[in-house]
C-alpha positions in Angstrom: 141.6 75.8 45.2 142.9 78.6 47.4 145.9 77.3 49.6 145.2 76.6 53.3 145.5 79.5 55.9 146.3 77.5 58.4 149.6 76.3 59.6 149.5 73.1 57.8 147.1 70.8 56.1 144.4 68.7 58.3 145.7 65.2 58.8 142.8 63.4 59.4 138.7 64.7 58.6 135.7 62.9 59.2 132.8 63.4 57.1 129.2 62.7 58.4 126.4 62.6 56.1 124.2 59.4 56.6 121.6 59.7 53.5 120.1 60.2 51.1 121.5 58.9 48.1 121.2 62.0 46.2 123.1 63.9 48.8 125.8 61.3 49.2 126.6 61.9 45.6 126.8 65.3 46.0 129.6 64.9 48.5 131.7 62.8 46.2 133.0 66.3 44.4 133.9 67.5 48.1 136.1 64.2 48.6 137.6 65.0 45.3 138.6 68.5 46.2 139.7 67.3 49.6 141.9 64.7 48.1 143.2 67.0 45.5 144.3 69.8 47.6 145.9 67.2 50.0 146.7 63.9 49.0 147.8 62.2 52.4 144.8 63.5 54.7 143.2 60.5 56.0 139.4 60.8 55.2 136.8 58.9 57.4 133.1 59.1 56.1 130.2 58.1 58.7 127.5 56.8 56.4 124.2 55.2 55.6 123.9 51.4 54.8 122.2 52.1 51.3 124.9 55.0 50.3 127.7 52.8 51.3 126.4 50.1 48.7 126.5 52.7 46.4 129.9 54.4 46.8 131.5 51.5 48.5 135.2 51.6 46.8 135.5 55.1 46.5 139.3 55.6 46.5 141.2 57.2 49.6 138.2 57.2 51.8 137.5 54.8 55.0 133.8 54.3 55.5 132.2 54.0 59.0 128.2 52.4 58.4 125.6 53.8 60.7 122.2 51.8 60.5 119.8 54.2 61.6 117.9 51.3 63.0 120.6 50.5 65.5 119.9 53.9 67.1 121.9 55.1 69.9 123.2 51.3 70.4 124.7 52.0 67.1 126.2 55.6 68.1 128.0 54.0 71.1 129.1 51.4 68.9 130.4 53.7 66.7 132.4 55.4 69.6 134.1 52.2 70.7 135.3 51.7 67.6 136.9 55.2 67.2 138.2 54.8 71.0 141.8 56.4 70.6 141.2 58.3 67.5 140.7 62.0 67.4 140.2 63.9 63.6 142.0 67.1 63.0 138.0 68.1 61.7 134.3 67.0 61.7 132.4 68.3 58.9 128.8 68.0 59.8 126.7 67.9 57.3 123.4 67.1 57.7 121.3 68.8 60.0 118.4 65.9 60.9 118.0 65.1 65.0 119.7 61.7 64.7 122.9 62.8 62.8 123.2 65.9 65.3 123.1 63.6 67.9 125.5 60.8 66.2 128.1 63.8 66.0 128.6 63.9 69.5 130.1 60.6 69.5 132.7 61.5 67.3 135.9 62.9 68.7 137.2 66.0 66.8 139.4 69.2 67.1 136.9 71.5 65.2 133.4 70.5 64.4 131.9 72.6 61.0 128.4 72.7 60.4 125.6 74.7 58.2 125.2 78.2 58.5 122.4 79.5 60.5 119.6 79.7 57.8 120.3 76.1 56.9 120.5 75.0 60.4 117.5 73.0 62.4 117.1 70.4 65.2 119.7 72.0 67.5 122.4 71.8 64.9 124.1 74.7 66.6 124.7 73.1 69.6 126.9 70.4 68.1 129.1 72.6 66.0 131.3 75.2 66.6 132.2 76.6 62.9 130.0 77.1 60.2 130.1 77.5 56.8 129.5 80.7 54.9 125.5 81.9 54.6 125.1 81.7 50.8 121.4 81.9 50.2 120.0 80.5 46.6 122.9 78.2 45.9 122.4 74.3 44.6 122.7 71.8 47.6 125.8 70.3 45.9 127.4 73.9 46.2 126.5 74.0 49.7 128.1 70.9 50.8 131.1 71.6 48.7 131.6 74.9 50.8 132.4 72.7 53.5 136.1 72.8 52.6 136.0 76.7 52.9 136.7 76.7 56.7 139.8 74.8 55.9 141.2 77.2 53.6 140.1 75.9 50.2 137.5 76.0 47.4 135.7 73.8 45.5 136.2 75.6 42.0 135.9 72.2 40.0 133.2 69.4 40.5 134.1 66.1 39.4 132.5 62.4 40.5 134.0 59.6 38.9 131.6 57.4 41.3 133.3 53.8 42.1 131.7 51.7 39.1 133.1 48.2 38.9 133.7 46.9 35.5 131.3 43.7 36.0 128.5 46.5 36.8 128.8 48.0 33.6 129.2 44.6 31.9 125.6 43.9 33.3 124.2 47.1 32.2 125.8 46.2 28.6 124.2 42.8 28.4 120.4 44.3 29.2 119.6 46.0 25.6 121.6 45.5 22.8 124.1 48.5 21.6 122.0 48.9 18.1 122.3 52.9 18.0 118.6 53.1 19.0 118.1 56.0 21.7 117.4 55.2 25.0 114.8 57.0 27.3 115.3 55.2 30.6 112.4 56.2 33.1 112.5 55.8 36.9 109.5 56.8 38.2 109.8 56.9 41.9 111.0 59.4 44.7 111.3 58.0 48.1 109.1 60.9 48.7 105.6 59.7 47.1 104.5 63.2 46.9 106.9 63.8 44.7 105.8 61.1 42.1 103.8 61.6 38.8 100.9 59.8 37.6 101.8 56.5 35.6 99.5 57.3 32.7 101.2 60.4 32.7 104.5 58.6 32.3 103.0 55.8 30.1 102.2 58.6 27.3 105.6 60.4 27.3 107.0 56.8 27.0 104.7 56.0 24.1 105.5 59.4 22.5 109.4 58.6 22.7 108.7 55.3 21.5 106.4 56.4 18.5 110.2 58.3 17.5 112.3 55.3 17.4 113.4 55.6 21.1 113.9 52.6 23.0 112.3 52.7 26.7 113.5 51.3 29.4 112.1 51.2 33.1 114.6 51.1 36.2 113.8 50.9 40.3 113.8 49.6 43.7 112.5 46.8 45.1 109.2 48.8 46.9 106.1 47.7 46.6 105.2 51.2 45.4 108.0 51.0 42.8 106.5 47.6 41.3 103.0 48.6 41.4 103.9 51.7 39.5 105.8 50.3 37.1 103.1 47.3 36.5 100.8 50.4 35.8 102.9 52.4 33.5 103.2 49.1 31.2 99.7 48.7 31.6 99.0 51.9 30.2 101.3 52.0 27.4 100.7 50.8 23.7 104.4 50.4 22.9 106.6 47.7 24.4 109.4 48.7 27.0 111.7 46.8 28.8 111.3 46.6 33.0 114.4 46.2 34.9 112.6 47.0 38.1 114.2 45.7 41.4 116.7 43.7 38.9 119.5 46.0 39.4 121.8 46.3 42.4 123.1 49.7 43.8 126.2 48.9 42.2 124.7 48.4 38.7 122.2 51.3 38.8 125.1 54.1 37.9 126.2 51.6 34.8 122.6 51.6 33.9 122.1 55.1 34.1 124.9 55.8 32.5 123.7 54.3 29.5 120.7 56.1 28.7 120.4 59.1 26.5 117.8 60.8 28.8 116.7 59.9 32.1 112.8 60.8 33.1 112.6 60.9 36.6 111.0 63.1 39.7 113.4 64.7 42.2 115.2 61.5 43.4 118.5 59.6 44.2 118.6 58.3 40.7 118.3 62.0 39.4 121.4 62.7 40.7 123.1 59.6 40.1 122.6 59.8 36.6 123.6 63.1 36.4 127.0 62.3 38.0 127.6 59.4 35.0 127.3 62.0 33.1 123.8 61.2 31.6 121.1 64.0 30.8 118.2 64.3 33.0 114.5 65.4 32.0 113.5 65.8 36.1 109.6 66.5 37.1 109.7 69.2 39.5 106.8 71.0 41.4 107.2 69.7 44.9 110.9 71.0 44.7 113.0 73.6 43.4 114.9 72.5 40.6 117.8 75.4 41.0 118.4 73.8 44.3 117.8 70.3 43.8 117.7 69.3 40.3 120.1 68.1 38.2 123.3 69.7 38.8 125.3 69.8 35.7 122.4 70.9 33.3 118.6 71.5 34.4 117.6 72.7 30.3 115.6 69.3 30.0 113.7 69.8 33.6 109.9 70.5 33.9 109.9 73.3 36.5 106.3 74.1 38.0 107.6 74.9 41.5 106.3 78.5 41.2 102.9 77.3 40.1 102.8 75.1 43.3 103.9 77.5 45.6 101.3 80.2 44.4 98.6 77.5 44.4 99.3 75.7 47.9 100.7 78.7 49.8 99.5 81.8 48.2 102.8 83.1 47.6 105.4 83.2 44.3 108.7 80.9 44.8 110.7 84.0 45.2 108.9 84.4 48.6 109.5 81.3 49.8 112.6 80.2 52.3 115.1 78.7 49.8 114.8 75.2 50.1 111.3 74.8 50.9 109.2 71.9 49.8 105.5 72.0 48.6 104.8 67.9 49.1 101.2 68.2 48.9 98.6 65.8 47.7 98.2 66.4 43.8 101.1 68.8 43.3 102.8 66.7 40.7 99.7 67.3 38.3 100.7 70.4 38.0 103.5 69.0 35.6 101.5 68.1 32.5 102.5 65.7 29.8 102.5 68.4 27.0 105.2 69.7 29.3 107.3 66.9 29.5 107.0 66.0 26.0 108.0 69.4 25.1 111.2 69.2 27.4 111.9 65.5 25.6 111.6 67.3 22.0 113.9 70.3 23.2 116.6 67.1 24.2 116.1 65.7 20.8 116.3 68.8 18.9 119.7 69.6 20.7 120.9 65.8 20.4 120.5 66.1 16.1 123.4 66.4 14.4 
């Protein structure tokens, strides 16, 4: 970190990032950076409901939960809750229209937002300072650069997610610690067009099981996740442990932490697993792993983003705007079973003594 160029450290900072789970995880290193520089700064985070369930207990942070379903009434309720308070700085880290409007209800002396290339939905009307425009960087690094207008640099990345002891105890109880390596499959993203076919997950899971790996399935309580999991189990020849819908958002990081390798599309569990130190076999065609893949170690990702750009948009990925999504019907079929098995075998080769 470089020292602040301002007359003194800010006394209070408000972070605005409502969603999603993966992006909220990316904000935690920024919290750590601010805390290291200014241990006495008061940090307040305006956050979404699910994201708060994941990060509740993060040390040194006051959370104010905004429920998107409450709309404008919820925004007014937040303003009433903040009556008499004024933050030295607001870090407006979400460009969606709802978040932009919500930011107007938060009193702050400085209002720091995204650079113009990342801004949308009239974002510029709600901020008076911007982070540096650095194309081609990971989402986490873009979020980390919000400390730069305050005179800092995020030169180390640390998460230390708040995982209760009882959550880790629950995760330990789900399968024996018998030394068998674990492939944890989290098959669904909240963006359905990023999801892979169930029979392909089953083929990779059977390949892992044939090599002595324990296969564990995890996910949320949505109908799509249940249907996808049932289809994977029906297509598998080998047994698997089905934990889909059985964990909480507090238990999920502990579960991901126990895995040797996590197989998932671009999703919240991908980034939570990365934050917990697990290796990730990410499946990418609809999104660019250089921008939104597992931050710490992308070596085991399957990258068909350039193929998707050429097939669906008629141009190479390098010609697209940074961060462009190619969420088209069938795009994830570009990721072949053989691609994923090869990535799995790369991981196995690297983990051997």
